[in-house]
C-alpha positions as CSV (number, residue, x, y, z in Angstrom):
1,M,7.9,-31.3,23.0
2,T,5.6,-32.4,20.1
3,K,5.2,-36.1,19.7
4,L,5.6,-37.4,16.1
5,L,4.7,-41.0,15.1
6,V,7.0,-42.5,12.5
7,A,4.9,-45.2,10.8
8,S,7.6,-47.8,10.9
9,R,9.0,-50.5,13.2
10,N,12.5,-49.9,11.9
11,L,14.5,-48.4,14.7
12,K,17.4,-47.6,12.3
13,K,15.0,-45.4,10.3
14,L,14.0,-43.5,13.5
15,T,17.7,-42.9,14.3
16,E,18.5,-41.8,10.8
17,L,15.5,-39.4,10.7
18,R,16.5,-38.0,14.1
19,R,20.0,-37.3,12.8
20,V,18.7,-35.5,9.7
21,L,16.1,-33.5,11.6
22,D,18.8,-32.3,14.0
23,G,21.1,-31.4,11.0
24,A,18.3,-29.5,9.4
25,G,17.7,-27.5,12.5
26,L,14.3,-29.1,13.3
27,S,13.9,-29.3,17.1
28,G,11.1,-29.7,19.5
29,L,10.0,-33.2,18.3
30,T,9.9,-36.5,20.2
31,L,9.9,-39.4,17.7
32,V,8.0,-42.6,18.5
33,S,7.6,-45.7,16.3
34,L,4.8,-48.2,15.7
35,N,6.4,-50.3,18.5
36,D,5.4,-47.5,20.9
37,V,1.7,-47.4,20.2
38,A,-1.2,-49.9,20.3
39,P,-1.4,-52.2,17.3
40,F,-3.9,-51.2,14.5
41,D,-4.8,-52.5,11.1
42,E,-2.4,-51.3,8.4
43,A,-3.6,-51.2,4.9
44,P,-1.5,-52.9,2.2
45,E,0.6,-50.7,-0.1
46,A,-1.8,-50.6,-3.1
47,G,-1.1,-47.1,-4.5
48,A,0.2,-46.4,-8.0
49,T,2.7,-43.9,-6.8
50,F,5.2,-43.6,-3.9
51,E,3.2,-40.5,-2.7
52,A,-0.1,-42.4,-2.6
53,N,1.4,-45.2,-0.5
54,A,3.2,-42.9,1.9
55,L,0.0,-40.8,2.4
56,A,-2.1,-43.9,3.0
57,K,0.2,-45.2,5.7
58,A,0.4,-41.8,7.4
59,R,-3.4,-41.5,7.3
60,D,-3.9,-44.9,8.9
61,A,-1.4,-44.1,11.6
62,F,-3.0,-40.7,12.4
63,A,-6.5,-42.1,12.4
64,A,-5.6,-44.9,14.7
65,T,-3.5,-42.9,17.2
66,G,-4.4,-39.3,16.9
67,L,-0.7,-38.5,16.7
68,A,0.8,-36.5,14.0
69,S,2.2,-39.2,11.7
70,V,4.9,-39.5,9.1
71,A,5.4,-42.4,6.6
72,D,7.5,-43.0,3.6
73,D,7.6,-45.2,0.5
74,S,10.5,-45.6,-1.8
75,G,12.0,-47.4,-4.8
76,L,13.8,-47.2,-8.1
77,E,12.5,-45.5,-11.3
78,V,14.1,-46.2,-14.7
79,P,12.8,-44.0,-17.6
80,A,13.9,-46.6,-20.1
81,L,11.4,-49.0,-18.4
82,N,8.6,-46.3,-18.4
83,G,9.4,-45.5,-14.7
84,M,9.4,-49.0,-13.5
85,P,10.1,-50.9,-11.2
86,G,8.6,-47.9,-9.3
87,V,6.2,-49.0,-6.5
88,L,6.9,-52.6,-7.4
89,S,10.6,-52.2,-6.7
90,A,10.7,-54.6,-3.7
91,R,8.9,-57.4,-5.6
92,W,9.9,-56.7,-9.2
93,S,10.9,-60.4,-9.8
94,G,7.8,-61.7,-8.2
95,R,8.8,-62.3,-4.6
96,H,9.0,-59.5,-2.1
97,G,12.4,-58.7,-0.8
98,D,14.3,-60.8,-3.3
99,D,17.1,-58.3,-3.9
100,A,19.2,-60.6,-6.1
101,G,16.3,-61.7,-8.2
102,N,15.0,-58.1,-8.6
103,T,18.5,-56.9,-9.6
104,A,19.1,-59.7,-12.1
105,L,15.7,-59.0,-13.8
106,L,16.4,-55.3,-14.0
107,L,19.8,-56.0,-15.7
108,A,18.3,-58.4,-18.1
109,Q,15.6,-55.9,-19.1
110,L,18.3,-53.3,-19.7
111,R,20.8,-55.6,-21.4
112,D,20.3,-53.9,-24.9
113,V,19.8,-50.4,-23.6
114,P,22.8,-48.1,-24.5
115,D,24.7,-46.3,-21.8
116,G,23.2,-43.0,-22.7
117,R,19.7,-44.2,-21.9
118,R,20.4,-46.1,-18.6
119,G,19.5,-43.2,-16.3
120,A,17.6,-43.9,-13.1
121,A,16.6,-42.4,-9.8
122,F,16.1,-43.7,-6.3
123,V,12.9,-42.0,-5.2
124,S,11.4,-41.5,-1.7
125,A,8.1,-39.9,-0.9
126,C,7.3,-38.9,2.6
127,A,3.9,-37.9,4.0
128,L,2.9,-36.1,7.2
129,V,-0.7,-36.2,8.4
130,S,-1.8,-34.3,11.4
131,G,-4.9,-32.4,12.7
132,S,-3.6,-29.4,10.7
133,G,-3.6,-31.2,7.3
134,E,-1.4,-33.2,5.0
135,V,2.0,-32.6,3.4
136,V,3.8,-34.9,0.9
137,V,7.4,-34.3,-0.1
138,R,9.3,-36.3,-2.8
139,G,13.1,-36.7,-2.8
140,E,15.2,-38.1,-5.6
141,W,18.8,-39.4,-6.0
142,A,19.7,-39.4,-9.7
143,G,22.1,-41.8,-11.3
144,T,22.5,-44.6,-13.9
145,I,22.2,-48.4,-13.9
146,A,25.5,-50.2,-14.2
147,R,25.9,-53.2,-16.5
148,E,27.0,-55.5,-13.6
149,P,26.9,-55.4,-9.8
150,C,29.7,-53.8,-7.9
151,G,30.5,-53.3,-4.2
152,G,29.7,-55.4,-1.2
153,G,27.4,-53.1,0.8
154,G,24.0,-51.6,0.5
155,F,20.8,-53.4,-0.2
156,G,18.1,-53.5,-2.9
157,Y,19.4,-52.1,-6.2
158,D,22.5,-50.5,-4.6
159,P,25.0,-52.8,-6.3
160,V,23.9,-51.6,-9.8
161,F,22.9,-48.0,-9.1
162,V,25.7,-45.5,-9.8
163,P,24.8,-42.1,-8.3
164,D,25.6,-39.0,-10.4
165,G,29.0,-37.7,-9.3
166,Y,30.3,-41.0,-8.1
167,D,32.7,-43.4,-9.9
168,G,31.3,-46.5,-8.1
169,C,27.9,-47.9,-7.3
170,A,25.7,-47.1,-4.3
171,A,26.9,-50.3,-2.6
172,E,30.3,-48.6,-2.2
173,P,29.8,-45.0,-0.9
174,G,27.5,-45.9,2.0
175,G,24.9,-43.9,3.8
176,E,23.5,-41.5,1.1
177,R,20.6,-43.7,0.1
178,C,19.2,-43.6,3.7
179,D,19.6,-39.8,3.6
180,V,17.3,-39.4,0.7
181,A,14.4,-41.0,2.5
182,S,15.2,-39.1,5.7
183,W,15.6,-35.7,4.0
184,S,12.2,-36.1,2.2
185,C,10.7,-36.9,5.6
186,A,12.5,-33.9,7.1
187,G,11.0,-31.8,4.4
188,S,7.5,-33.0,5.0
189,V,7.9,-32.5,8.8
190,G,9.3,-29.0,8.3
191,A,6.6,-28.0,5.9
192,G,3.9,-29.4,8.2
193,A,5.3,-27.8,11.2
194,S,5.4,-24.4,9.5
195,S,1.8,-24.7,8.4
196,A,0.6,-26.0,11.8
197,G,2.6,-23.4,13.7
198,Y,4.1,-26.0,16.1
199,A,5.9,-24.2,18.8
200,G,9.6,-24.8,18.8
201,V,9.6,-26.7,15.5
202,K,11.6,-25.1,12.7
203,P,10.6,-25.9,9.1
204,A,12.8,-27.6,6.4
205,S,12.7,-27.1,2.7
206,R,10.0,-28.9,0.6
207,S,12.3,-29.2,-2.4
208,I,14.6,-32.2,-1.8
209,S,17.1,-33.7,-4.2
210,R,20.5,-35.5,-3.8
């Protein structure tokens, strides 16, 4: 079995990635988290893109442990706001993790934007770094921004993000948002496994969208 370090301490993320990898037919991998390796200095997320941040985290993990490492970064992009909040999604209102404040600011900035220009996408970039090289895959979940929150579940911008093909917001359907991040990681792992020729590991597609 090939050991793969997921550069996260979120056990739910490992479980979700394992489920998606199994569903994509990727086998032969043992997933470990940052909780399973010796502590190391982790650089802050200072990149201008999701891809840059994911790659930086995966590089740090690989350099510190020598294990093939996968890392992701994600957020919301709104074309009417020139692609923002983007990499600033988690701290858009000034304080990291203030979901209510971030959502309120987003709605205020889009107050006068007509329905036809309220498109958005939840974006996840995932990077795999190993001794065989680097692979970065980007996944997107397209939709629009509602005029007011709905639903009682989800997190982040889920209460105002209406996915294409849904009548309600992402706080209502449940589950799909996590899948975008996991599928982008599955794509990077599959592409990396294919290029590295890992025995027993089957590749997944590098083109991911939901």
